[in-house]
PAMIFI-593261 format. One record per residue: x, y, z of N, C-alpha, C in turn; residue number from 1; residue in one letter. Coordinates in steps of 0.001 Angstrom, whole numbers, padded with zeros to 6 digits. Layout:
residues N
<<X, Y, Z>, <X, Y, Z>, <X, Y, Z>, NUM, 'A'>,
...
end
This chain:
residues 78
<<-154497, -170154, 010491>, <-153199, -170325, 009851>, <-152196, -169288, 010382>, 1, 'X'>,
<<-152652, -168037, 010479>, <-151780, -166975, 010972>, <-151351, -167264, 012413>, 2, 'X'>,
<<-152283, -167777, 013199>, <-152004, -168130, 014587>, <-150936, -169227, 014663>, 3, 'X'>,
<<-151023, -170211, 013783>, <-150035, -171297, 013755>, <-148657, -170785, 013346>, 4, 'X'>,
<<-148624, -169868, 012395>, <-147345, -169296, 011979>, <-146694, -168518, 013121>, 5, 'X'>,
<<-147491, -167808, 013891>, <-146962, -167049, 015020>, <-146423, -167965, 016112>, 6, 'X'>,
<<-147171, -169000, 016439>, <-146848, -169826, 017604>, <-145805, -170908, 017348>, 7, 'X'>,
<<-145540, -171242, 016123>, <-144608, -172327, 015821>, <-143198, -171843, 015493>, 8, 'X'>,
<<-142812, -170689, 016014>, <-141496, -170144, 015690>, <-140366, -171046, 016173>, 9, 'X'>,
<<-140563, -171757, 017279>, <-139515, -172655, 017784>, <-139290, -173817, 016821>, 10, 'X'>,
<<-140368, -174362, 016293>, <-140264, -175438, 015312>, <-139548, -174949, 014055>, 11, 'X'>,
<<-139901, -173758, 013600>, <-139260, -173189, 012411>, <-137779, -172919, 012653>, 12, 'X'>,
<<-137440, -172498, 013858>, <-136039, -172257, 014202>, <-135234, -173554, 014167>, 13, 'X'>,
<<-135775, -174608, 014769>, <-135098, -175910, 014764>, <-134975, -176435, 013340>, 14, 'X'>,
<<-136043, -176321, 012564>, <-136014, -176796, 011178>, <-135000, -176010, 010353>, 15, 'X'>,
<<-134883, -174711, 010605>, <-133944, -173882, 009849>, <-132500, -174293, 010119>, 16, 'X'>,
<<-132193, -174566, 011390>, <-130816, -174912, 011726>, <-130471, -176370, 011461>, 17, 'X'>,
<<-131464, -177210, 011227>, <-131175, -178612, 010890>, <-131406, -178837, 009401>, 18, 'X'>,
<<-132647, -178880, 008976>, <-132960, -179130, 007574>, <-132510, -177991, 006669>, 19, 'X'>,
<<-132616, -176769, 007158>, <-132278, -175605, 006344>, <-130801, -175472, 006042>, 20, 'X'>,
<<-129949, -176017, 006891>, <-128499, -175910, 006675>, <-127843, -177217, 006221>, 21, 'X'>,
<<-128549, -178350, 006332>, <-127953, -179654, 005997>, <-127602, -179734, 004520>, 22, 'X'>,
<<-126543, -180375, 004125>, <-125378, -180773, 004899>, <-124636, -179543, 005408>, 23, 'X'>,
<<-123923, -179703, 006501>, <-123457, -178561, 007286>, <-122105, -177979, 006907>, 24, 'X'>,
<<-121287, -178686, 006175>, <-119943, -178174, 005918>, <-119630, -178171, 004432>, 25, 'X'>,
<<-119756, -177091, 003721>, <-120392, -175827, 004089>, <-121903, -175973, 004009>, 26, 'X'>,
<<-122660, -175065, 004626>, <-124120, -175160, 004551>, <-124598, -175178, 003097>, 27, 'X'>,
<<-125378, -176161, 002771>, <-125822, -176413, 001404>, <-126602, -175232, 000827>, 28, 'X'>,
<<-127456, -174644, 001636>, <-128284, -173542, 001148>, <-127438, -172322, 000795>, 29, 'X'>,
<<-126329, -172138, 001476>, <-125440, -171008, 001176>, <-124875, -171150, -000245>, 30, 'X'>,
<<-124459, -172350, -000599>, <-123963, -172598, -001948>, <-125028, -172372, -003003>, 31, 'X'>,
<<-126249, -172796, -002710>, <-127346, -172613, -003664>, <-127694, -171135, -003823>, 32, 'X'>,
<<-127700, -170385, -002729>, <-127983, -168953, -002813>, <-126881, -168254, -003600>, 33, 'X'>,
<<-125644, -168648, -003361>, <-124518, -168086, -004118>, <-124702, -168354, -005603>, 34, 'X'>,
<<-125130, -169549, -005921>, <-125373, -169934, -007301>, <-126497, -169096, -007904>, 35, 'X'>,
<<-127570, -168874, -007142>, <-128689, -168066, -007626>, <-128275, -166627, -007894>, 36, 'X'>,
<<-127362, -166116, -007078>, <-126930, -164726, -007223>, <-125896, -164528, -008318>, 37, 'X'>,
<<-125557, -165583, -009029>, <-124686, -165446, -010185>, <-123330, -166089, -010065>, 38, 'X'>,
<<-122895, -166412, -008860>, <-121623, -167092, -008697>, <-121831, -168584, -008781>, 39, 'X'>,
<<-120991, -169263, -009515>, <-121141, -170711, -009661>, <-120368, -171397, -008552>, 40, 'X'>,
<<-121059, -171840, -007539>, <-120428, -172486, -006392>, <-120052, -173925, -006673>, 41, 'X'>,
<<-120562, -174474, -007760>, <-120313, -175878, -008078>, <-119647, -175946, -009440>, 42, 'X'>,
<<-118536, -176613, -009515>, <-117767, -176637, -010749>, <-118442, -177497, -011811>, 43, 'X'>,
<<-118283, -177091, -013056>, <-118726, -177891, -014171>, <-120110, -177579, -014701>, 44, 'X'>,
<<-120957, -176943, -013931>, <-122312, -176654, -014386>, <-122573, -175153, -014282>, 45, 'X'>,
<<-123291, -174611, -015267>, <-123585, -173181, -015248>, <-125028, -172878, -014920>, 46, 'X'>,
<<-125943, -173721, -015342>, <-127360, -173453, -015125>, <-127922, -174410, -014077>, 47, 'X'>,
<<-128840, -173901, -013298>, <-129474, -174748, -012298>, <-130491, -175656, -012983>, 48, 'X'>,
<<-130501, -176891, -012589>, <-131447, -177875, -013091>, <-132716, -177814, -012246>, 49, 'X'>,
<<-133744, -178545, -012656>, <-135005, -178588, -011914>, <-134772, -179115, -010494>, 50, 'X'>,
<<-133906, -180099, -010363>, <-133636, -180651, -009028>, <-132958, -179629, -008127>, 51, 'X'>,
<<-132183, -178715, -008697>, <-131542, -177666, -007907>, <-132572, -176667, -007383>, 52, 'X'>,
<<-133558, -176334, -008214>, <-134624, -175436, -007776>, <-135446, -176087, -006673>, 53, 'X'>,
<<-135727, -177380, -006797>, <-136439, -178108, -005752>, <-135615, -178120, -004469>, 54, 'X'>,
<<-134332, -178296, -004606>, <-133424, -178298, -003460>, <-133446, -176946, -002742>, 55, 'X'>,
<<-133415, -175861, -003494>, <-133495, -174518, -002909>, <-134828, -174351, -002184>, 56, 'X'>,
<<-135904, -174811, -002797>, <-137223, -174714, -002175>, <-137265, -175496, -000868>, 57, 'X'>,
<<-136780, -176724, -000867>, <-136857, -177572, 000325>, <-135960, -177066, 001450>, 58, 'X'>,
<<-134755, -176615, 001125>, <-133850, -176107, 002157>, <-134212, -174681, 002584>, 59, 'X'>,
<<-134884, -173936, 001712>, <-135224, -172554, 002013>, <-136550, -172372, 002736>, 60, 'X'>,
<<-137446, -173340, 002610>, <-138768, -173224, 003230>, <-138714, -172983, 004739>, 61, 'X'>,
<<-137891, -173721, 005505>, <-137846, -173428, 006948>, <-137433, -171993, 007248>, 62, 'X'>,
<<-136507, -171455, 006460>, <-136051, -170084, 006679>, <-137154, -169075, 006366>, 63, 'X'>,
<<-137910, -169323, 005307>, <-139012, -168425, 004951>, <-140082, -168459, 006036>, 64, 'X'>,
<<-140419, -169656, 006515>, <-141412, -169774, 007586>, <-140935, -169083, 008867>, 65, 'X'>,
<<-139655, -169217, 009185>, <-139101, -168542, 010363>, <-139184, -167027, 010201>, 66, 'X'>,
<<-138884, -166528, 009030>, <-138963, -165091, 008766>, <-140402, -164588, 008909>, 67, 'X'>,
<<-141348, -165299, 008329>, <-142758, -164912, 008426>, <-143207, -164924, 009875>, 68, 'X'>,
<<-142849, -165966, 010606>, <-143230, -166074, 012009>, <-142633, -164935, 012827>, 69, 'X'>,
<<-141391, -164599, 012579>, <-140731, -163506, 013292>, <-141425, -162178, 013023>, 70, 'X'>,
<<-141730, -161914, 011767>, <-142402, -160662, 011409>, <-143777, -160587, 012065>, 71, 'X'>,
<<-144532, -161676, 012025>, <-145860, -161677, 012652>, <-145776, -161451, 014152>, 72, 'X'>,
<<-144789, -162050, 014794>, <-144629, -161857, 016227>, <-144170, -160446, 016575>, 73, 'X'>,
<<-143332, -159865, 015749>, <-142901, -158485, 016001>, <-144051, -157504, 015782>, 74, 'X'>,
<<-144874, -157744, 014793>, <-146017, -156858, 014526>, <-147059, -156973, 015631>, 75, 'X'>,
<<-147163, -158151, 016220>, <-148123, -158378, 017295>, <-147780, -157539, 018517>, 76, 'X'>,
<<-146490, -157337, 018764>, <-146049, -156631, 019968>, <-146204, -155119, 019843>, 77, 'X'>,
<<-146341, -154603, 018666>, <-146465, -153149, 018470>, <-147844, -152658, 018780>, 78, 'X'>,
end
């Protein structure tokens, strides 16, 4: 598993810039992160619903995998 995380960084990069940012104007995940940090990026609602948490998970997963892969590759070189 660790080997796959290290070697698939290109896939994670592509997934981060496509699925991780879609829809692109503005990047959807940016609005969700803003919402999580306390600013309400979407008018009319104050609390995140279950579907919003799922949305954060689905759009954020490629970024988390890319981060893990990057850290593993940097540690490998030391």
